[in-house]
C-alpha positions as CSV (number, residue, x, y, z in Angstrom):
1,M,11.7,-14.4,3.9
2,N,11.2,-17.7,2.3
3,V,9.6,-20.6,3.0
4,E,13.2,-22.1,4.6
5,D,13.1,-19.0,7.3
6,Y,10.2,-20.8,9.2
7,Y,11.6,-23.5,10.2
8,Q,12.0,-26.7,13.4
9,Q,14.7,-26.7,15.6
10,G,13.6,-29.7,17.9
11,K,10.3,-29.3,18.8
12,R,10.6,-25.4,18.3
13,S,9.6,-23.5,15.3
14,W,11.9,-20.3,14.3
15,I,11.3,-17.6,12.4
16,R,14.7,-16.3,10.6
17,L,14.5,-12.5,9.7
18,H,16.6,-11.0,7.6
19,E,17.5,-7.3,8.8
20,K,19.5,-4.5,7.3
21,G,23.4,-5.0,6.1
22,G,22.4,-8.6,5.1
23,K,22.2,-9.3,8.9
24,F,19.8,-12.1,10.1
25,H,18.2,-12.5,13.7
26,Q,16.5,-15.7,14.7
27,V,13.7,-15.7,17.0
28,P,11.7,-18.4,18.3
29,A,8.1,-18.7,16.9
30,H,5.4,-17.4,19.4
31,H,3.0,-20.3,19.2
32,S,-0.1,-18.6,18.1
33,A,2.4,-17.1,15.0
34,E,3.5,-21.0,14.9
35,E,-0.4,-21.9,14.5
36,Y,-1.3,-19.9,11.7
37,L,2.1,-20.1,9.4
38,D,1.3,-24.2,9.5
39,A,-2.2,-23.5,8.4
40,Y,-0.9,-20.7,6.1
41,L,1.9,-23.0,4.6
42,A,-0.9,-26.0,4.2
43,A,-3.6,-24.1,2.9
44,A,-1.3,-22.4,0.1
45,C,0.5,-26.1,-0.2
46,L,4.0,-24.2,0.1
47,G,5.4,-26.5,2.7
48,D,7.9,-28.2,0.0
49,D,9.3,-25.4,-1.7
50,K,11.5,-24.4,0.7
51,K,13.6,-21.3,-1.7
52,S,10.3,-20.0,-2.6
53,P,9.0,-16.6,-1.2
54,L,7.0,-16.9,2.0
55,F,4.7,-14.4,1.7
56,R,3.2,-13.8,-1.8
57,S,1.4,-11.5,-3.3
58,A,-2.1,-12.2,-4.5
59,S,-3.3,-12.6,-8.1
60,G,-6.1,-9.7,-8.3
61,K,-9.2,-10.3,-6.3
62,I,-10.1,-13.5,-7.0
63,G,-8.5,-15.3,-3.7
64,M,-5.5,-16.9,-5.5
65,L,-1.6,-16.4,-4.2
66,S,0.8,-15.7,-6.5
67,S,4.3,-17.2,-7.1
68,E,5.8,-13.1,-6.8
69,R,6.9,-12.7,-3.4
70,M,4.9,-9.7,-1.6
71,S,6.7,-6.2,-2.1
72,R,6.6,-4.2,0.8
73,T,3.9,-1.4,-0.8
74,D,1.6,-4.6,-1.1
75,V,2.2,-5.2,2.4
76,F,1.8,-1.4,3.7
77,R,-1.6,-2.0,1.4
78,M,-2.9,-5.1,3.2
79,V,-1.4,-3.4,6.9
80,K,-3.8,-0.3,6.0
81,R,-7.0,-2.4,4.8
82,R,-6.7,-4.7,8.0
83,A,-6.5,-1.7,10.3
84,M,-9.9,-0.1,8.4
85,A,-11.6,-3.2,8.7
86,A,-10.7,-3.6,12.7
87,G,-12.2,0.1,12.6
88,I,-8.4,1.7,13.6
89,G,-7.9,5.0,12.3
90,I,-5.2,4.3,9.2
91,E,-3.8,7.9,9.1
92,R,-0.5,7.3,11.2
93,I,-0.8,3.6,10.9
94,C,2.6,1.7,9.4
95,C,4.4,-1.7,9.5
96,H,6.1,-0.4,12.6
97,T,2.9,0.2,14.0
98,F,3.2,-3.6,15.1
99,R,6.4,-3.3,16.2
100,A,5.6,-0.6,18.8
101,T,2.8,-2.8,19.8
102,G,4.7,-6.1,20.5
103,I,7.3,-3.9,22.4
104,T,4.7,-2.0,24.6
105,A,2.6,-5.7,25.0
106,Y,6.1,-7.2,25.8
107,L,7.1,-4.5,28.3
108,E,3.1,-4.7,30.2
109,N,3.3,-8.4,30.7
110,G,6.5,-7.7,32.7
111,G,8.9,-8.0,30.0
112,T,12.3,-6.4,30.4
113,I,13.6,-3.8,28.5
114,E,16.8,-5.0,27.4
115,H,14.7,-8.7,26.2
116,A,12.7,-6.3,24.3
117,Q,15.9,-4.7,22.8
118,A,17.7,-8.4,22.1
119,I,14.3,-9.4,20.2
120,A,13.7,-6.6,18.0
121,A,17.5,-6.7,17.4
122,H,18.2,-3.3,17.9
123,E,21.9,-2.4,19.2
124,S,21.1,0.1,21.7
125,P,18.1,0.3,24.4
126,R,17.6,3.9,23.7
127,T,16.3,2.8,20.1
128,T,13.7,0.0,21.5
129,K,12.8,2.7,24.2
130,L,11.4,4.8,21.4
131,Y,8.7,1.9,20.5
132,D,7.8,2.0,24.3
133,R,4.2,3.1,24.6
134,T,3.4,2.1,28.0
135,N,4.1,5.4,29.6
136,D,1.5,6.5,27.1
137,A,-1.7,5.3,29.0
138,L,-0.3,7.0,32.4
139,T,0.2,9.9,30.9
140,L,-3.8,9.5,29.4
141,D,-4.7,8.9,33.2
142,E,-3.3,11.3,35.1
143,I,-4.5,14.2,32.5
144,E,-8.1,12.6,33.2
145,R,-7.8,13.1,36.6
146,I,-8.1,17.3,35.9
147,V,-11.6,18.4,36.8
148,I,-13.0,21.2,34.4
């Protein structure tokens, strides 16, 4: 993503996601994401250079951003570090974990599979259902009913 992929349309902020096959998917920014992105852009002084990378790699461990785009390996390592810092097991966590978590949270809060499909830009609801973890808790609750 470039800085221009986070933009204002009216009073709303939007995010343009680059999907497989050169497709774009635009979604309104959640108010929390909007706050974080605005703070990040201000702190990193990136607001004026619209064609530059939005998410940049760090220069070593000095806490400064480089001008280089984050690679997918950089993102994966960051996800693993953040999960470890949060005390979450990192064996099975990856970037798609966030997709499953987002879809599950949306459905648990009353969202529909059809809207989840549109948000995730899936062509089929079957694909969206692969990320739905709402039944995981139900299964554990049922298993806990077994008294040994």
